[in-house]
C-alpha positions in Angstrom: 114.5 119.3 81.0 114.4 115.9 82.6 116.6 117.1 85.5 114.2 119.9 86.3 111.3 117.6 86.3 113.2 115.1 88.5 114.1 117.9 90.9 110.5 119.1 91.1 109.2 115.6 92.0 111.9 115.3 94.7 111.1 118.7 96.1 107.4 117.8 96.2 108.2 114.5 98.0 110.4 116.4 100.5 107.5 118.9 101.1 105.0 116.1 101.8 107.5 114.3 104.1 108.3 117.6 105.8 104.6 118.1 106.5 104.4 114.8 108.2 107.6 115.2 110.2 106.6 118.7 111.3 103.3 117.4 112.6 105.2 114.7 114.5 107.4 117.3 116.0 104.7 119.7 116.9 102.3 117.2 118.4 102.3 117.4 122.2 100.3 115.6 124.9 97.3 117.6 126.2 97.5 116.0 129.6 97.9 112.8 131.6 94.6 111.6 130.1 95.8 111.9 126.5 96.6 108.3 125.5 96.6 108.8 121.7 99.6 111.2 121.4 102.2 108.4 121.2 100.4 106.7 118.4 99.8 110.0 116.5 103.5 111.0 116.7 104.7 107.6 115.6 102.2 107.5 112.7 103.2 111.0 111.4 106.9 110.2 111.7 106.3 106.8 110.0 104.5 108.4 107.1 107.3 110.9 106.8 109.8 108.1 106.7 107.8 106.3 104.1 107.7 109.3 101.8 111.4 110.0 102.4 112.3 106.4 101.4 110.6 107.1 98.1 112.5 110.3 97.8 115.7 108.4 98.6 115.1 106.0 95.8 114.5 108.8 93.4 117.6 110.6 94.6 119.7 107.5 94.3 118.5 107.0 90.8 119.2 110.6 89.8 122.7 110.7 91.4 123.6 107.3 89.8 122.6 108.5 86.3 124.5 111.7 86.8 121.4 114.0 86.5 121.6 115.1 90.1 124.4 116.0 92.4 125.2 114.3 95.7 123.9 117.2 97.9 120.4 116.0 97.1 121.0 113.4 99.8 121.1 116.1 102.5 117.3 116.8 102.7 116.6 113.0 102.9 119.2 112.5 105.6 117.9 115.5 107.7 114.2 114.5 107.5 114.9 110.8 108.2 117.0 111.6 111.3 114.4 114.0 112.7 111.6 111.4 112.1 113.6 108.6 113.7 114.5 110.6 116.7 110.9 111.7 117.1 109.6 108.1 116.8 112.1 107.0 119.5 111.4 109.9 121.9 107.6 110.0 121.3 105.8 111.5 124.3 104.4 109.1 126.8 101.0 109.8 128.4 
């Protein structure tokens, strides 16, 4: 019972982080006059990273107590890498 609740919370955190990361990936500059796109992309990617760090803490606690398996680190790793890459390669106006 506790494992299912734990997994549900982690899936919810991954969904929220995925929303932020997806917004960071899909945000594009509207033209040379658009100066806010870099800040928007970095904000969305940063929020995704923040939520994923909470998910990482929950995943680490679950794996260390034996309630979750190690594959639960995979969604964290994927979303963190995508968010970091998008922050580094944010569009420049």
